[in-house]
Structure formats: C-alpha cells, structure tokens
C-alpha positions in Angstrom: -45.9 37.0 53.6 -43.9 39.6 51.8 -40.5 38.6 53.4 -41.2 34.9 52.8 -42.1 35.6 49.2 -38.8 37.5 48.6 -36.8 34.8 50.3 -38.3 32.1 48.2 -37.8 34.2 45.0 -34.1 34.7 45.9 -33.6 31.0 46.4 -35.2 30.2 43.1 -33.0 32.8 41.2 -29.9 31.3 42.9 -30.8 27.8 41.7 -31.5 29.0 38.2 -28.2 30.9 38.1 -26.3 27.8 39.4 -27.8 25.5 36.8 -27.0 27.9 34.0 -23.4 27.9 35.0 -23.3 24.1 34.9 -24.6 23.7 31.4 -22.1 22.1 29.0 -21.3 23.6 25.7 -23.1 21.4 23.1 -20.4 22.0 20.6 -17.7 20.4 22.7 -17.4 16.6 22.7 -14.7 15.0 24.7 -12.5 12.7 22.6 -11.9 9.3 24.2 -8.4 8.3 24.9 -7.5 5.7 22.3 -4.7 4.2 24.4 -1.8 2.4 22.8 -2.2 1.3 19.2 -2.3 -2.6 19.3 -1.1 -2.7 15.6 2.2 -1.0 16.5 5.0 -3.5 16.9 8.4 -1.8 16.5 11.3 -4.0 15.5 13.7 -5.0 18.2 17.3 -5.1 16.9 18.0 -8.1 19.1 15.1 -10.2 17.8 14.7 -12.1 14.5 11.3 -11.8 12.9 9.8 -14.6 10.7 7.8 -12.4 8.3 10.5 -9.8 7.9 13.7 -11.9 7.8 13.2 -15.7 7.7 10.3 -16.1 5.3 11.9 -14.1 2.4 15.0 -16.3 2.6 12.9 -19.5 2.5 10.7 -18.2 -0.3 13.6 -17.1 -2.4 15.9 -20.1 -1.9 13.8 -23.1 -0.8 10.1 -22.7 -1.7 10.8 -23.0 -5.4 9.2 -25.0 -8.2 10.8 -28.5 -8.1 11.8 -28.2 -4.4 9.6 -27.1 -1.5 6.7 -25.3 -3.0 3.1 -26.6 -2.5 3.0 -28.3 -6.0 6.3 -30.2 -5.6 6.7 -30.6 -1.8 9.8 -32.7 -2.0 9.9 -35.2 0.9 6.5 -33.7 2.0 8.2 -30.4 3.0 6.6 -27.1 2.1 8.3 -23.9 3.1 6.0 -21.2 1.8 4.5 -20.1 5.2 4.9 -20.4 8.9 2.0 -23.0 9.0 3.5 -25.1 6.3 6.9 -24.9 7.9 5.5 -26.3 11.3 3.5 -29.0 9.5 6.7 -30.1 7.7 8.2 -30.8 11.2 11.6 -29.5 10.2 12.2 -27.2 13.2 12.5 -27.7 16.9 11.8 -24.4 18.5 14.7 -23.3 20.7 17.1 -26.0 19.3 18.8 -25.3 15.9 21.0 -28.4 16.3 18.0 -30.7 16.4 16.2 -28.9 13.6 16.3 -30.6 10.2 16.0 -27.3 8.4 19.2 -26.0 10.1 21.0 -29.3 9.6 20.3 -29.2 5.8 21.4 -25.6 5.3 24.7 -26.2 7.2 25.3 -29.6 5.7 29.0 -30.1 4.6 28.3 -32.6 2.0 27.5 -30.8 -1.3 25.3 -33.7 -2.3 23.0 -33.2 0.7 23.2 -29.4 1.4 20.1 -27.3 0.8 19.5 -25.5 -1.4 21.0 -28.2 -3.7 23.4 -27.5 -6.6 23.3 -25.7 -9.0 21.6 -23.3 -6.7 23.8 -21.2 -4.5 24.0 -22.1 -0.8 22.7 -19.7 1.8 25.2 -17.1 2.9 26.7 -17.2 6.4 24.5 -14.2 7.3 21.3 -15.9 6.1 22.2 -19.1 8.0 22.8 -17.1 11.2 19.4 -15.4 10.8 17.7 -18.8 10.7 19.8 -20.2 13.6 19.0 -17.2 15.8 15.3 -17.3 14.9 15.1 -21.0 15.9 17.1 -20.3 19.1 14.7 -17.6 20.0 11.7 -20.0 19.9 10.9 -20.0 16.1 8.0 -17.7 16.7 5.5 -16.6 14.1 6.4 -12.9 14.5 6.6 -9.7 12.5 7.5 -6.1 13.2 7.0 -2.7 11.8 9.2 0.3 11.5 12.5 -1.4 11.3 15.7 0.6 10.9 15.3 1.0 7.2 16.8 4.3 5.9 15.4 5.1 2.4 18.5 7.3 1.7 20.9 4.5 2.4 22.1 3.1 -0.9 25.4 1.4 -0.3 25.8 -1.7 -2.5 27.6 -3.8 0.1 25.5 -2.7 3.1 22.0 -2.3 1.6 21.5 -3.5 -2.0 23.4 -6.7 -2.1 22.0 -8.1 1.2 18.6 -7.2 -0.1 19.2 -9.1 -3.4 20.6 -12.1 -1.5 17.6 -12.4 0.8 14.8 -11.8 -1.8 16.3 -12.8 -5.2 19.3 -15.1 -4.8 17.4 -18.4 -4.9 16.1 -17.8 -8.4 18.9 -15.8 -9.8 22.1 -17.6 -8.8 23.9 -20.8 -9.5 24.7 -22.4 -12.9 21.2 -22.1 -14.3 19.6 -18.8 -13.0 16.0 -18.2 -13.8 15.4 -16.4 -17.1 19.2 -16.4 -17.6 19.4 -13.5 -15.1 22.2 -13.8 -12.6 22.3 -11.5 -9.6 25.4 -12.8 -7.8 27.8 -9.9 -8.3 28.0 -6.1 -8.6 28.6 -6.3 -12.3 25.6 -8.6 -13.0 23.2 -6.6 -10.8 24.4 -3.3 -12.2 23.7 -4.5 -15.7 20.2 -5.6 -14.9 19.6 -2.3 -13.2 20.9 -0.3 -16.2 18.5 -2.1 -18.4 15.5 -1.0 -16.3 14.6 -4.6 -15.5 15.5 -4.5 -11.9 13.4 -1.5 -10.9 10.6 -2.6 -13.2 10.4 -6.0 -11.5 10.5 -4.9 -7.9 8.0 -2.1 -8.4 5.7 -4.5 -10.2 5.5 -2.2 -13.2 3.4 -3.2 -16.3 5.4 -5.3 -18.7 7.8 -6.7 -16.1 7.6 -10.0 -14.1 6.8 -9.1 -10.6 9.6 -9.9 -8.2 10.3 -11.4 -5.7 8.4 -14.2 -7.5 7.5 -16.2 -4.5 7.3 -13.5 -1.8 5.8 -10.2 -0.9 6.6 -7.0 -2.7 9.6 -5.2 -1.3 8.8 -2.4 1.1 8.6 1.2 -0.1 11.8 1.9 1.8 13.7 -1.0 0.2 12.5 0.1 -3.3 13.6 3.7 -2.5 17.1 2.3 -1.6 17.4 0.5 -4.9 16.1 3.5 -6.8 18.6 5.8 -5.2 21.4 3.4 -5.9 20.5 3.3 -9.5 20.1 7.1 -9.7 23.5 7.4 -8.1 25.0 5.4 -11.0 25.0 1.9 -9.5 28.3 2.4 -7.6 30.2 -0.6 -6.2 30.3 1.0 -2.7 
C-alpha cells in the first residue's frame, strides 16, 4: 500500500504544479486588434472629391439667394448638396459634355453663362475640377488628410485659390455682397488688415460667419490665412 500511496501522491502534486503554472495573470487583459479604421479615407491626389472640392465651388458661386438655393431654385435647380444636385438632373456621371452643369459654366455666350453677370465666371481651375469630377463618375465622395500644409502661406498658391473656391461667388462682380470685393490681392489684403477676413472665417463673435453657404474652413486653411496675415499679407 505504501508504494501505491506515494505514487498517487506524486501524481497529484505534479497535476497541482502543472495547473498552477497555467494560471493567467488576472491583471493582464489582451487588447483586441481594432483592425483598419473605417473612418480613415486619405485623399488621393488623382481624384476629385465632391465634399472637399466641388461643393464649396457650387455653394459659393451657384447656390446663392436668387439663383440655385432652396428658396429660389431657378428652373427647379438646387445646388446646395449632392442629393439636390442629382435631383436637379444637371449631371451625367462620366460625361461632362452631356451634363447641363458643365455646359452652363463653359457657355461662351455671356447672356447664358453661369454664374450670370454681374457675378464673376468660374475660373479655369474651378471648371477643370468640376469637369474631372464628372468624368470620374460624379461620386458623392470625401477624403481626409489632404496635402494641406498649415505653414504654407503663399498668396498665389494658397490664399487666393482658397478665396476663389469659398468666397468668390458672393464677393466678386459688379455688386459684391456687403460691398466687399475679394477679387485681387489689394482688396483681400485690405479686408485682412481690418480684421474682418480672419474674424469671418473663424466665426468670431461680431462677425458674419463665412463662407456664408458652406462649411467652416478647416483648421489648416484658417492657419494658412492667419500666417499670411501675420507675415504682412505679401503678394507672393
């Protein structure tokens, strides 16, 4: 009996020792692998994005009171969102030449071109953005993390294109809104020197929030304008 007893005891001790080594530390909890972030959609330089590039142009130059905002809806056309753009039936995805929107902004007759006088016409760069977007399928797309450098503050490369895309529709032509023209370096620098430009785009108290018909500029874009002003509003 004694040898059998010792043998059984040895086996029991071995099992207890084995189990004790397999216990998990209760303070350690494995973190699950989150995988790729579905909200990350980096900007592709070869693609045109509706929310980032096309919509600001439409909101600034076309979706204005008296033209293609919801209240006016000239000819039944509203250009304030992707849905209203589709419902207005003015684009044929993949075919700019057969899209009424593109035909209107490239119209050679000043009596038919959009935006109509006294508003300034779209720039060649803005027209190309819309043409390329339609050619790429006129998708309801957006991106994050574009190549915006908050330290880049060249008037010709950064500030003026930003003004054209977000402000030109209201603040150009023969009768700019509130008498504020933003069509040249001199006029933009004057508004900047008065504090009105930065106050408007930062939505500061006491200033009319701009862009009036669109989303607030990104932090990076505001930083570019701020730096340009801090640098003395150079014409560079």
